[in-house]
N, C-alpha and C positions, 0 to 999 in steps of 0.2 A: 548447472541447473539440474534439479532432481525432482521428479514427481511420479505419480502413479494414477491409475484410473479413478481412484476415489478423490484425488487431490490435484486437479488440473491447474495449470498456470495459464492465465489469459493476459496477453500483452497487447495494448492498443497501438495506435499509429503514432509516429513521431516521438517515440520514447527514446531517451538517451540513457545509456548505461555506462558508468565509469568502469575502469579496469577492476578486475577481481570482485565483481558483484556476485554474491551467492544467493541463489533462490532455491529454497528447499520446501517442497510440498510433501506432506505426509506426516504421519504420526503413528504411534503404537497404542494399542488398547491397554493402558496401564491397569485396568480393572480385571484383565484376564488372570484367572487364578488356578487354571488347571495344571500349569507348569511354568517354566521360565517364559517370559514374554517372547523370546526368540522362537519358541516352539508354537506360538499361536498360529493356527492354520490360516487365519485372516490377518496377515501382518499389518495392514494399514486399514483398519475398519473405520476410523474417524473420517467423516466426509467434510472436506473443507477445501476451498480454492484460494488461489492467490490472484488478485487482479491488480494490474498496473495499467492505469487508464491513459488515454491520449495525452501526449505532450508532457508526461512526467519526466523528471530528470533525477536519476539515481546516482549519488556520489560514489566514488571508489571505495572498495572494501565494505560496502553495505551488505548486510545479511537480511533477507526477507523470508519470513516463515509462514506456514499455513495459516490461513485466516486473515492475512494482511490484505488491505484494500488501499491502494495508493491512488487517490482520485486525480482527475484531470488537472494538469498544469502544476502539480505539486513538485516541490524540490526537496530531495532527501539529502541531508548533509553526509559527507564522507564518514565512513566507519560507524554508521548508525545500525540499529537493530529494529526492524519493523515487524510488529506482531499483530497490529490491529488497524483500524480505520484511520486514514489520514484524509481530512477534508480537502475539497478542491482549492487550488491556488493558495496553498499554505506552504510554509517551510518547516520541516521537522528534522531534528537532529538528536543524537544521543543514543544511549543504551539503557533501557528501551526508550525509543524515541518519544519526545514530547513536542507538541505543537508550540512553536515559538511565537509566530506572528503571521499575519496575512502576507502574501507575497507582494502586494501592491500597497503603496502608501495612501492612495486615495481611491474613492469609488469609481471615478472616471477611467482610471487605468484598467480596473477590472472590467468595466463595461466595454472598453476598447478591445481587450483581448478576447472576450466572449464573442464579440462581433467579428473580429479579424480571423478567428480560428473556426468560425461557424459552429461554435460549441452547441451541444445538445442541451446544455444547462443554461438557465437564465439567471440574471442578476439577483432577482428576488429569492430564487431557490438557494443560491449560494449564500446569500446573507442570512437566510433562515438556518442553514447549517452552521454558519459562524455563531449565531446566537445560541443555538443548541449546545455547541461545544465551547462557548464562552471565549471566543477568539476576537480580540479587539484590535483596532488600528494602533 
């Protein structure tokens, strides 16, 4: 794990990390033109955080970079690269990851886990995210 004050890492409760997961917060100002980037007095001026929300499961050898948000209950397949938002209760794999499908085959299973985990999200909110990201059963 690597981060700095401009690029914090936030990890929720009950998160599972497989072996060799790499989490890298930070970036460099590639627009710096006074000299080589290495000589920039503000080495990591881009502000961005990494969020891994409650109940996420991150597969082995996955790399998570600044700006990634892995939402509640999501599963990330082994050896994936995560650079952006992953909606709640979805499965994402690949380099760079793409959403494959919802985690649960039916709406009742989703309602059940929301209730059982005392999620701060509700069914309607998650379904609106699914619609926005065109994630179907």
